[in-house]
C-alpha positions in Angstrom: 79.9 71.2 82.9 82.0 71.3 79.4 78.6 72.0 77.7 78.3 75.0 80.0 81.7 76.2 79.8 80.9 76.2 75.8 77.9 78.2 76.2 79.7 80.6 78.7 82.0 81.3 75.9 80.3 81.7 73.4 77.8 84.3 75.4 80.8 86.0 76.0 81.9 86.1 72.4 78.4 87.6 71.5 78.5 90.2 74.0 81.7 91.6 72.6 80.6 91.7 69.2 76.7 92.9 69.8 76.1 93.5 73.2 74.2 96.8 72.5 71.9 94.6 70.0 71.5 92.0 73.6 70.6 94.7 76.0 68.3 96.3 73.8 66.8 93.3 72.9 66.4 92.0 76.3 64.7 95.8 77.2 62.3 95.7 74.5 61.5 92.0 75.2 60.3 93.2 78.9 58.0 95.9 77.8 56.2 93.3 75.3 56.0 90.9 77.6 53.9 93.4 80.2 52.1 94.5 76.7 51.3 90.7 75.6 50.3 90.2 79.3 47.6 92.8 79.4 46.4 91.7 75.9 46.2 88.5 77.5 44.2 89.4 80.5 41.9 91.9 78.4 41.0 88.9 76.4 40.1 87.0 79.8 37.7 90.0 80.7 40.3 90.6 83.4 40.5 94.1 83.2 42.4 95.7 86.2 44.7 93.4 85.6 45.4 94.3 82.1 44.8 97.8 83.1 47.7 97.8 85.5 49.9 95.6 83.5 49.6 98.5 80.4 50.5 101.0 83.3 53.2 99.1 84.6 54.1 98.7 80.6 53.7 102.7 79.9 56.1 103.6 83.4 58.4 101.4 81.9 58.9 102.7 78.9 58.9 106.2 80.7 61.1 106.0 83.6 63.0 102.8 82.9 63.8 103.6 78.9 63.6 106.9 78.5 64.9 108.4 81.1 67.9 106.1 81.7 69.1 106.0 78.2 72.7 107.1 79.2 72.2 104.7 81.9 71.0 101.7 79.6 74.3 103.0 77.1 76.6 102.9 80.6 75.3 99.5 80.7 75.9 98.1 77.5 80.0 99.3 77.8 80.3 97.3 81.1 79.3 94.6 79.5 81.5 95.2 76.5 84.4 95.6 78.9 83.3 92.5 81.4 83.6 90.4 77.6 86.7 91.5 77.0 88.1 91.1 80.5 87.1 87.3 80.5 88.0 86.4 76.9 91.9 88.2 77.4 91.8 85.4 80.4 89.8 82.7 79.7 91.3 80.7 82.7 88.6 82.5 84.3 85.7 81.0 83.5 87.3 77.8 85.3 87.1 79.3 88.8 83.0 79.3 89.5 83.7 75.4 87.9 86.8 74.7 90.0 85.2 76.4 93.1 82.0 74.0 92.1 83.5 70.8 91.8 85.8 71.6 95.4 82.5 72.2 97.0 81.0 69.1 95.9 83.8 66.9 96.5 83.4 68.5 100.1 80.5 67.7 100.6 80.5 64.2 99.3 83.0 63.7 102.4 81.3 65.7 104.8 78.2 63.8 104.2 79.4 60.2 104.2 82.0 61.0 107.8 78.6 62.8 108.7 76.2 59.5 108.4 79.0 57.9 110.3 78.4 60.2 113.5 74.7 60.5 112.9 74.7 56.1 113.2 75.8 56.0 116.4 75.1 59.3 118.3 71.7 60.1 120.0 70.0 61.1 116.7 69.8 57.0 116.1 68.5 56.5 119.2 65.7 59.7 119.0 64.7 58.6 115.3 65.5 61.9 113.6 67.3 65.7 114.1 64.0 67.4 115.1 63.2 64.4 118.2 66.6 65.2 119.6 66.4 68.8 120.1 64.5 68.2 123.5 68.2 66.8 124.3 70.7 69.7 122.7 72.3 69.8 126.2 73.6 66.5 125.5 77.2 66.1 124.2 76.9 64.3 121.7 74.1 66.7 120.0 76.5 69.1 120.6 79.2 67.4 118.5 76.4 67.3 116.3 75.6 71.0 115.6 79.2 72.0 115.8 79.7 69.4 112.8 77.4 71.0 111.2 78.6 74.2 111.7 81.5 73.8 110.7 80.6 72.2 107.2 78.6 75.5 106.6 81.6 77.4 107.5 84.0 75.3 104.9 81.2 75.6 102.2 81.0 79.4 102.8 84.8 80.0 102.6 85.2 78.1 99.5 82.6 79.9 97.8 84.0 83.4 99.1 87.9 82.3 98.0 86.1 81.8 94.2 84.1 84.9 94.7 87.5 86.6 95.4 89.6 85.4 93.3 87.5 86.6 90.4 86.7 90.1 91.7 90.7 90.8 92.7 91.2 89.5 88.9 88.6 92.4 87.8 90.4 95.0 89.9 93.9 93.5 89.0 92.4 93.7 84.9 91.5 96.7 85.1 94.3 98.8 86.0 97.0 96.6 84.0 94.7 96.0 81.0 97.4 98.0 78.6 100.1 95.8 80.1 101.6 93.3 78.0 99.9 89.5 79.0 103.5 88.3 79.8 104.3 90.7 82.0 101.2 90.4 84.0 98.9 87.5 85.3 96.1 88.8 86.8 94.8 85.5 87.8 98.1 84.1 89.6 97.9 87.4 91.3 94.6 87.0 92.6 94.9 83.3 93.4 98.2 84.5 95.4 96.2 87.2 96.9 93.2 84.8 98.1 95.7 82.2 99.6 98.6 84.1 100.9 96.8 87.8 102.0 93.5 87.3 102.4 92.6 83.5 103.4 92.3 84.6 107.2 90.0 87.9 105.6 88.0 85.3 103.5 87.5 82.8 106.6 86.4 85.4 109.0 83.6 86.5 106.9 82.6 82.7 106.1 82.2 82.3 109.6 79.4 84.5 110.0 78.1 83.7 106.8 78.3 80.2 108.4 76.9 81.4 112.0 73.6 83.3 110.1 73.2 80.0 107.9 73.2 77.6 111.6 70.9 79.9 113.2 68.4 79.6 110.2 68.5 75.9 110.3 68.1 75.4 114.1 65.0 78.0 114.1 63.8 76.1 111.2 64.3 72.8 113.2 62.8 74.3 116.5 59.8 75.6 114.6 59.9 71.9 113.0 59.6 70.5 116.6 56.9 72.9 117.5 55.0 71.9 114.6 55.3 68.0 115.2 54.3 68.6 119.1 51.2 70.8 118.4 49.8 68.0 115.9 50.6 65.2 118.1 48.7 67.3 120.7 45.7 67.3 118.9 45.7 64.1 117.8 
């Protein structure tokens, strides 16, 4: 984690000094990759693939580079502004780190307490979660799904809180970047907004994210159950 933070700081420093060079190198690297892949396909006698890659490289050169030159310059300016924003308050780098640590800590507790519940529930008698789908109306299965949903909800809420702090920090910094640093602390203000003014909105949005994830998991379990029953019937 320390190495990742150090690499992030180094990247921000390089972006602030030579953002234009990095952006143009990235653009040229993609172009060379398409051309080089086309040459490799041509040497392997995959002529249709080589032609397709060369056409893609030509379109990339004409449409993306030539027709969007002003937008590339704008992208360079945005990169420089982003690096200046983070370097003005280096504590912002710790927000994703702390968010990840909170999620990992919660998942550890959630997994241990969930293992305790599963060990004494209907799932243990059935053998696995998929086998217990047929008895989803059972009270223990309802509690199990409820517990799973709550875990997804808390993880989504922690993630949304970290993202909100970064977004709010960016907005505050943009409109107050000319003020003195001691007179205004964007990160502190963004954190206060997250926990004192918008915690309900974040939890409300996280609820729907968790609901969609829960629906996806249940559908995958039903598919797995159907496939296992189909294989058993064929046997």
